[in-house]
N, C-alpha and C positions, 0 to 999 in steps of 0.2 A: 525195151524196158517199159513196163507199165508206169504211167504217171501216178505218183502217189500224193503229190501235194506241192506246195510252194513254200520255200523258206525265204524270208525277207532279211537281208543283211544291211545294216546301217553303219557305214564307216564314219567314225569321228576322228578327224585329224588332230595332230598335236596343236598347241596354241599358235605356232607360227606357220601353219599350213593354210594357204589361201585356197580359194575356190578352184582355180586352175589346177593346182597341185592335187587337190582332193579328187578332181575329175580324172586326172592321170592315174592316181593310186587306185581308184575304183576300176578303171579300165584294165590295169595290171591284174587286179584280183579277178576280174571277169575272165580274162584270158586263162589264168591258172585254173579257175573252176571248170572251164570248158574242157580241160584236159582230163577231168574225172568223168565217170560214167553218169553224168547228169543229162536230163532231157534238154534243158535250155537255161541260159543265164541272160537276163535282160536288165537294162536300166529300168528302175521302177518308176511308175507314174506318181506325180505329186497328188496328195489328197487335199492339199490346201487350195485356197482361192487363187485365181489367175491374177497376177499383178496388173495394175493399171498400165495400159499401153502395150500389153503383150498381145501377140497374135492369137486368134482363137485356136483351140486344139488342146491336146493334152500336154501338160508340162512334165518334163523328166526331172526327178529329184537328183541333185548331185550327191554322190556318196551312198546311193541306195540301189541295191541289186535285188532282183527277184529270181530265185533259183528254183526251177521246176525239176523235181527228182522223185525217185522211189524212196520210201522210208529207209531201205537198207543202205542208202548212200549218205544219209545224214552224218554219221560218224566220220567218214572220210572227208566230207565237206568241212566239218568243224575242225578237224585236225589240220587240214590245209590252211584254213583261216588263221588258226593259232600260229602255225609255222610262218606263214606269210607276214604276220604282224611283227614278228621279232626284229626284222631288219628294215622296217619302214617307219616313217614319222606318223604313226597311227596311235591315238590314245586308246580307243576302244572300237570294237565291232559289236553291235547289238544284233542278236539273232532272234527272230520271231518265227515260231513254228508251232502249229497245232494248238494255237491259243496260249502258248507259253513264250516267255522272253528270257533270254540269257545274255549277259554282257560279258564279253571276252576282253581280257586285257587289264583288268583292275584287281588282280589277285596273284598270289604266289602260285608257282606251278602245282603244288599240292592242293591248294584251295581250288584252282582252276579244274583239276582232275575231278575233285568231288562235285563241283558245280556241274561239270559236263556230264558226269555219270547220272546225277540226279535229274538233270534236264532230259537226257535221252531215255531214262527209265520212266519218265512221266510221273514219278512219285511225288516227293516233296518238291515244292517250288524252289528254284535256285536261291531265292532270298531266304528261305528257311535254312538252307545249308550254310549260307554265309553268316546268318545270325547265330549259328551254333557256337561261335566263339564269344558271344556276349555273355552277360551274367546269368541270363535265363537258361534253364536246362533245355537241351535240344529235344525236339519232338521225337517220340518213339516211332520206329518203323513199324507199319502195320502188317508187314509180311511175316509169315512164320519161318 
């Protein structure tokens, strides 16, 4: 499979999930993702500063995965993440891909489907879709 890009997944645990449990949850999600036709799934490196007293080198971020995949595999990856979240103490998984961000887990199944479709089509930003329920009229789709 040709490498198409990297999706960054940020797992946010429920209020009572500690760092060790978040690390375990992230490892479980990594194993499940590797069952798909992805090129690689790694713990992501931290972009922040190295804490005082830490050994030199790159820091891994707890709860963050970098998934290398072909664009055709993004939908199955997101579907797996949605299904995986349902039986775990995970509040949200933030997906960063192709300059866009999507937060899974804070919507009804119908809203989630609309958000996912908009995100994958690269049209309106997911925040535009979620705001369609506000008092402002939704943005018109530019496609014919």
